[in-house]
C-alpha positions in Angstrom: 10.1 -141.0 -81.3 10.6 -138.1 -83.8 12.1 -138.9 -87.2 15.7 -137.8 -87.5 16.3 -134.4 -89.2 18.8 -135.5 -91.8 21.2 -133.0 -93.2 20.4 -131.7 -96.6 23.2 -131.4 -99.2 24.3 -128.0 -98.2 24.3 -128.8 -94.5 26.2 -132.0 -95.1 28.9 -130.3 -97.2 29.3 -127.6 -94.5 29.5 -130.2 -91.8 32.0 -132.5 -93.6 34.0 -129.5 -94.7 34.3 -128.2 -91.1 35.3 -131.6 -89.8 38.0 -132.0 -92.5 39.2 -128.5 -92.0 39.4 -129.0 -88.2 41.4 -132.2 -88.5 43.8 -130.8 -91.1 44.3 -127.5 -89.2 44.9 -129.3 -85.9 47.4 -131.6 -87.7 49.3 -128.7 -89.3 49.4 -126.6 -86.1 50.6 -129.7 -84.1 53.3 -130.4 -86.7 54.5 -126.8 -86.7 54.7 -126.7 -82.9 56.6 -129.9 -82.6 59.0 -129.0 -85.4 59.6 -125.4 -84.5 59.4 -125.5 -80.7 59.6 -129.1 -79.6 56.2 -128.8 -77.9 52.9 -130.7 -78.2 49.6 -128.8 -78.4 48.8 -129.8 -74.8 52.3 -128.6 -73.7 51.6 -125.2 -75.4 48.1 -125.0 -73.8 49.5 -125.6 -70.3 52.4 -123.2 -70.8 50.2 -120.4 -72.4 47.5 -120.7 -69.7 50.1 -120.5 -66.9 52.0 -117.6 -68.6 48.8 -115.6 -68.8 48.4 -115.5 -65.1 50.1 -112.8 -63.0 52.3 -115.2 -61.1 52.5 -118.1 -63.5 50.4 -120.4 -61.3 47.1 -122.2 -61.5 45.4 -124.8 -59.4 45.5 -128.1 -61.1 41.7 -128.3 -61.0 41.3 -124.9 -62.8 43.9 -125.8 -65.4 42.1 -129.2 -66.0 38.8 -127.3 -66.4 40.4 -124.9 -68.9 41.8 -127.8 -71.0 38.6 -129.9 -70.7 40.7 -132.7 -69.3 40.3 -134.9 -66.2 42.7 -134.1 -63.3 44.1 -137.6 -63.7 45.0 -137.1 -67.4 46.4 -133.7 -66.7 48.5 -135.0 -63.8 50.1 -137.6 -66.1 50.9 -135.0 -68.7 52.3 -132.6 -66.1 54.6 -135.3 -64.8 56.2 -135.5 -68.3 56.4 -131.7 -68.5 58.0 -131.6 -65.1 60.6 -134.1 -66.1 61.5 -131.6 -68.9 61.7 -128.7 -66.5 58.8 -126.8 -67.9 56.5 -126.8 -64.9 56.6 -127.7 -61.2 53.9 -128.6 -58.7 53.4 -127.3 -55.2 50.9 -127.8 -52.4 48.2 -125.2 -52.3 48.9 -122.8 -49.4 45.2 -122.3 -48.6 44.1 -126.0 -49.0 46.5 -128.8 -48.1 44.7 -131.2 -50.4 45.1 -128.9 -53.5 47.9 -128.7 -56.0 49.2 -125.7 -57.8 50.9 -125.9 -61.1 53.8 -123.5 -61.5 55.5 -122.2 -64.6 59.3 -122.6 -64.3 61.8 -120.2 -65.8 62.5 -122.8 -68.5 58.8 -123.2 -69.2 58.5 -119.4 -69.6 61.4 -119.4 -72.0 59.8 -122.2 -73.9 56.4 -120.5 -74.3 58.1 -117.1 -75.2 60.1 -118.9 -77.9 57.2 -120.9 -79.2 54.5 -118.2 -79.2 55.6 -116.1 -82.2 55.9 -119.1 -84.5 52.6 -120.6 -83.3 50.8 -117.3 -83.9 52.4 -117.1 -87.4 51.2 -120.6 -88.1 47.6 -119.8 -86.9 47.7 -116.7 -89.2 49.1 -118.7 -92.2 46.8 -121.7 -91.9 43.5 -119.8 -90.9 43.3 -116.1 -90.0 44.9 -114.7 -93.1 42.7 -116.8 -95.3 39.6 -115.1 -94.0 37.9 -111.9 -95.3 37.0 -109.5 -92.5 33.3 -110.5 -92.6 34.3 -114.2 -92.5 36.4 -113.5 -89.4 33.6 -111.7 -87.7 31.2 -114.6 -88.6 33.7 -117.1 -87.3 34.0 -115.2 -84.0 30.2 -115.0 -83.6 29.5 -118.6 -84.5 32.3 -120.1 -82.4 31.2 -118.1 -79.3 27.6 -119.1 -79.8 28.5 -122.8 -80.1 31.0 -122.7 -77.1 28.4 -120.9 -75.0 25.7 -123.5 -75.8 28.1 -126.4 -75.2 29.5 -125.0 -72.0 26.1 -124.3 -70.6 25.1 -127.9 -71.1 28.3 -129.5 -69.7 27.8 -131.7 -66.7 30.5 -131.6 -64.1 33.2 -134.2 -64.6 33.3 -137.2 -62.4 36.8 -137.3 -61.0 36.1 -139.7 -58.2 39.0 -141.9 -59.1 41.4 -138.9 -59.3 43.3 -137.6 -56.3 41.6 -134.7 -54.5 42.8 -131.4 -55.9 40.3 -129.0 -54.4 
């Protein structure tokens, strides 16, 4: 077995700084969303993904993949959002086993009201703190990491989840 390649001082500071920044940034953005719009980050993700489709609809399986959640976990979250009138569920017209998540009028109003404040918070807590070359570097490195991680992702095992097609 190969010896571990321990992080040197600079690498360790970068890694720990990234982890702390990510936790603090996620916490601030979540607080802002909850305070200003009454939404959680997953609520916002669901609503924004649905609002970006032409008809405000996505198959549950596609939405779960976008969010990197199991169908079961997403189904539970959607049940709570449905109780609040933000989304609805329908059978898939082309596949009786599938489910389509639908953005309601109330959900559209919620995302349209939340988006300006959320974007302002993203700017305030991250984007406006970066110089143009730092922003370009962030874009390059995040896409490189996401591409590597996405390429190595194994399909989820949702055998215990209801069939969604």
